[in-house]
C-alpha positions as CSV (number, residue, x, y, z in Angstrom):
1,X,0.0,0.0,0.0
2,X,2.9,2.4,0.8
3,X,4.5,1.7,-2.6
4,X,1.2,2.5,-4.3
5,X,0.7,5.7,-2.4
6,X,-2.6,4.6,-0.9
7,X,-1.8,6.6,2.2
8,X,-1.5,10.0,0.6
9,X,-4.6,12.2,1.1
10,X,-5.5,15.7,-0.1
11,X,-4.0,19.0,1.2
12,X,-4.9,19.9,4.8
13,X,-7.0,22.8,3.6
14,X,-9.1,20.5,1.4
15,X,-10.6,17.9,3.7
16,X,-13.8,16.7,5.3
17,X,-13.8,16.8,9.2
18,X,-15.7,13.5,9.2
19,X,-12.6,11.9,7.9
20,X,-10.7,12.6,11.1
21,X,-10.9,9.0,12.4
22,X,-9.3,7.8,9.2
23,X,-6.4,10.3,9.2
24,X,-3.2,9.3,11.1
25,X,-1.0,12.4,10.5
26,X,-0.2,15.5,8.6
27,X,2.9,15.7,6.4
28,X,4.1,18.6,4.3
29,X,0.7,20.1,4.0
30,X,-1.2,16.9,3.2
31,X,-3.1,14.4,5.3
32,X,-1.9,10.9,5.7
33,X,-4.5,8.1,5.7
34,X,-4.4,5.5,8.4
35,X,-3.6,2.3,6.5
36,X,-4.7,0.1,9.3
37,X,-8.2,1.4,8.8
38,X,-7.8,1.0,5.1
39,X,-6.8,-2.6,5.4
40,X,-9.7,-3.3,7.8
41,X,-12.4,-1.9,5.6
42,X,-10.9,-3.4,2.5
43,X,-11.1,-6.8,4.2
44,X,-14.7,-6.2,5.1
45,X,-15.5,-5.2,1.5
46,X,-13.7,-8.3,0.2
47,X,-15.7,-10.5,2.5
48,X,-19.0,-8.9,1.4
49,X,-18.1,-9.3,-2.3
50,X,-17.0,-13.0,-1.8
51,X,-20.3,-13.8,-0.2
52,X,-22.3,-11.9,-2.8
53,X,-20.4,-13.6,-5.7
54,X,-21.1,-17.0,-4.2
55,X,-24.8,-16.1,-4.4
56,X,-24.5,-15.0,-8.0
57,X,-25.1,-11.4,-7.3
58,X,-24.5,-8.8,-10.0
59,X,-21.8,-6.1,-9.6
60,X,-21.4,-2.7,-11.1
61,X,-18.0,-0.8,-11.0
62,X,-18.1,2.9,-11.5
63,X,-15.0,5.1,-12.2
64,X,-15.2,7.7,-14.9
65,X,-12.2,9.9,-14.2
66,X,-9.3,9.5,-16.6
67,X,-7.0,8.0,-14.1
68,X,-9.4,5.3,-13.2
69,X,-11.2,4.5,-16.5
70,X,-8.7,1.9,-17.8
71,X,-8.3,0.1,-14.5
72,X,-12.0,-0.1,-14.0
73,X,-12.6,-1.6,-17.4
74,X,-9.8,-4.1,-17.1
75,X,-10.9,-5.2,-13.6
76,X,-14.6,-5.4,-14.5
77,X,-13.9,-7.6,-17.6
78,X,-11.6,-9.8,-15.5
79,X,-14.4,-10.4,-13.0
80,X,-17.2,-10.4,-15.6
81,X,-18.8,-7.4,-13.8
82,X,-20.7,-4.5,-15.4
83,X,-18.9,-1.2,-15.5
84,X,-19.2,2.5,-16.3
85,X,-15.9,4.2,-17.1
86,X,-16.7,7.1,-19.4
87,X,-19.6,9.2,-18.1
88,X,-22.4,8.5,-15.7
89,X,-25.7,9.4,-17.3
90,X,-28.1,10.9,-14.8
91,X,-30.9,8.4,-14.0
92,X,-29.0,5.4,-15.2
93,X,-30.3,3.4,-12.2
94,X,-33.2,5.5,-10.8
95,X,-34.7,5.7,-14.3
96,X,-34.0,2.1,-15.2
97,X,-36.9,1.7,-17.7
98,X,-35.3,4.4,-19.9
99,X,-31.8,2.8,-19.5
100,X,-33.3,-0.5,-20.6
101,X,-34.8,1.1,-23.7
102,X,-31.4,2.5,-24.6
103,X,-29.8,-0.9,-24.0
104,X,-32.3,-2.6,-26.3
105,X,-31.6,0.0,-29.0
106,X,-27.9,-0.5,-28.5
107,X,-28.2,-4.3,-28.9
108,X,-30.4,-3.9,-32.0
109,X,-27.9,-1.5,-33.6
110,X,-25.0,-3.9,-32.8
111,X,-26.8,-6.7,-34.4
112,X,-27.6,-4.7,-37.5
113,X,-23.9,-3.7,-37.8
114,X,-22.6,-7.3,-37.2
115,X,-25.0,-8.7,-39.8
116,X,-24.3,-6.0,-42.4
117,X,-27.7,-4.4,-42.1
118,X,-26.4,-0.9,-41.8
119,X,-24.4,-1.2,-45.0
120,X,-27.7,-1.9,-46.9
121,X,-29.2,1.5,-45.8
122,X,-28.8,4.8,-47.6
123,X,-25.4,6.4,-46.7
124,X,-27.0,9.2,-44.8
125,X,-29.2,6.9,-42.6
126,X,-26.3,4.5,-42.1
127,X,-24.0,7.3,-41.0
128,X,-26.5,8.6,-38.5
129,X,-27.1,5.2,-37.0
130,X,-23.4,4.5,-36.8
131,X,-22.9,7.8,-34.9
132,X,-25.7,6.8,-32.5
133,X,-24.1,3.4,-32.1
134,X,-20.8,5.0,-31.3
135,X,-22.3,7.2,-28.6
136,X,-24.1,4.2,-27.1
137,X,-20.9,2.2,-27.1
138,X,-19.1,5.0,-25.3
139,X,-21.6,5.4,-22.5
140,X,-23.3,2.0,-22.2
141,X,-20.7,-0.4,-23.6
142,X,-19.8,-1.6,-20.1
143,X,-23.4,-2.4,-19.1
144,X,-24.6,-3.8,-22.4
145,X,-25.3,-7.2,-20.8
146,X,-27.0,-5.8,-17.7
147,X,-30.6,-6.9,-17.6
148,X,-31.6,-5.6,-14.1
149,X,-30.4,-3.3,-11.4
150,X,-27.0,-4.4,-9.8
151,X,-26.9,-5.9,-6.3
152,X,-23.7,-4.1,-5.3
153,X,-22.0,-1.0,-6.7
154,X,-18.3,-0.3,-6.3
155,X,-17.4,3.4,-6.7
156,X,-13.9,4.6,-7.2
157,X,-14.2,8.3,-6.4
158,X,-17.0,9.6,-4.2
159,X,-16.7,13.2,-5.3
160,X,-16.5,12.4,-9.0
161,X,-19.3,9.8,-8.9
162,X,-21.6,11.6,-6.4
163,X,-24.6,11.3,-8.7
164,X,-24.2,7.5,-9.0
165,X,-23.8,7.2,-5.3
166,X,-27.0,9.2,-4.6
167,X,-28.9,7.0,-7.0
168,X,-27.7,3.9,-5.2
169,X,-28.7,5.4,-1.9
170,X,-32.2,6.3,-3.3
171,X,-32.7,2.7,-4.5
172,X,-31.1,1.1,-1.4
173,X,-28.4,-0.6,-3.4
174,X,-25.3,-1.4,-1.2
175,X,-22.2,0.5,-2.1
176,X,-18.5,0.1,-1.6
177,X,-16.6,3.4,-2.1
178,X,-13.0,4.6,-2.2
179,X,-12.9,7.7,-0.1
180,X,-10.1,10.3,0.0
181,X,-9.7,12.8,2.8
182,X,-12.1,15.2,1.2
183,X,-15.0,12.7,1.3
184,X,-17.9,11.8,3.6
185,X,-17.3,8.3,5.0
186,X,-20.9,8.0,6.1
187,X,-22.5,7.9,2.7
188,X,-21.4,4.5,1.5
189,X,-22.2,1.2,3.1
190,X,-18.5,0.4,3.2
191,X,-16.0,3.2,2.8
192,X,-12.4,2.4,2.1
193,X,-10.1,5.3,3.0
194,X,-7.5,5.5,0.2
195,X,-5.9,7.8,-2.3
196,X,-8.4,8.1,-5.2
197,X,-6.1,10.2,-7.4
198,X,-3.1,7.9,-7.9
199,X,-3.4,5.3,-10.6
200,X,-1.4,2.8,-8.6
201,X,-3.6,3.2,-5.6
202,X,-6.8,2.9,-7.6
203,X,-5.5,-0.2,-9.4
204,X,-4.4,-1.9,-6.1
205,X,-7.8,-1.4,-4.3
206,X,-9.9,-2.4,-7.4
207,X,-7.8,-5.5,-8.0
208,X,-8.1,-6.6,-4.4
209,X,-11.9,-6.3,-4.7
210,X,-12.0,-8.1,-8.0
211,X,-9.9,-11.0,-6.6
212,X,-12.6,-11.3,-3.9
213,X,-15.3,-11.6,-6.5
214,X,-13.3,-14.2,-8.4
215,X,-12.6,-16.3,-5.3
216,X,-15.9,-18.3,-5.5
217,X,-14.6,-19.8,-8.7
218,X,-12.2,-22.0,-6.8
219,X,-12.8,-25.6,-7.8
220,X,-11.7,-28.8,-6.1
221,X,-10.0,-31.1,-8.6
222,X,-8.3,-34.3,-7.4
223,X,-7.7,-32.8,-4.0
224,X,-6.0,-29.7,-5.4
225,X,-7.5,-26.2,-5.6
226,X,-7.4,-24.7,-9.1
227,X,-8.4,-21.1,-9.4
228,X,-11.0,-20.9,-12.1
229,X,-9.8,-17.4,-13.0
230,X,-7.1,-19.0,-15.0
231,X,-9.8,-20.8,-16.9
232,X,-12.2,-17.9,-17.3
233,X,-9.7,-15.3,-18.6
234,X,-10.3,-16.6,-22.1
235,X,-14.1,-16.6,-21.5
236,X,-15.2,-13.0,-21.8
237,X,-18.7,-12.1,-23.2
238,X,-18.4,-11.2,-26.9
239,X,-17.9,-7.6,-27.5
240,X,-15.8,-6.7,-24.4
């Protein structure tokens, strides 16, 4: 965690007083996160995800900031989770019927493109539909296989994804959230105090959570445990 910079918080002038229990020191004008607390809540989050995965629950990982986008997509694909890593569209969860309609449109356009249907249309119509497909791919590509509301949502940056967090709270969807020293630890069900600006820190925390999701794929073969993740890395839904 030290090597990944998980302990580095924001400047002392930019902090939320509710984070006091999670801050261990001040150094050169910045707050230092208590890594003992980080490890504790990360462990709790992993236990929750392991239990949920064993019950075949659906997960959604949200991280749209540039520093988190690639890590979120890779981790989600690895664990076969849904994800949003470009832009959170307001009402994506609270207005689920509209989101479903968009997803149906997205799937229909993908089918048309894959079967060559768009190429048989007039150029103007085909160009318009291809632009629409491109936009849908950008914003909904990570949830194209989602058929219902997720059971647990993992949020990388509370401040950046506040709209998504509020939607989860409104719907009563459990949340796991990375929180920096400028966040409110009481909003998420499990708040993991960590640096949400450093790529290495984000990747470390997200990967730990993803490993917990994958743990239920352990199989017993001839008395030896073989991690099914090795087997499922080549099994990724078409289009990811």
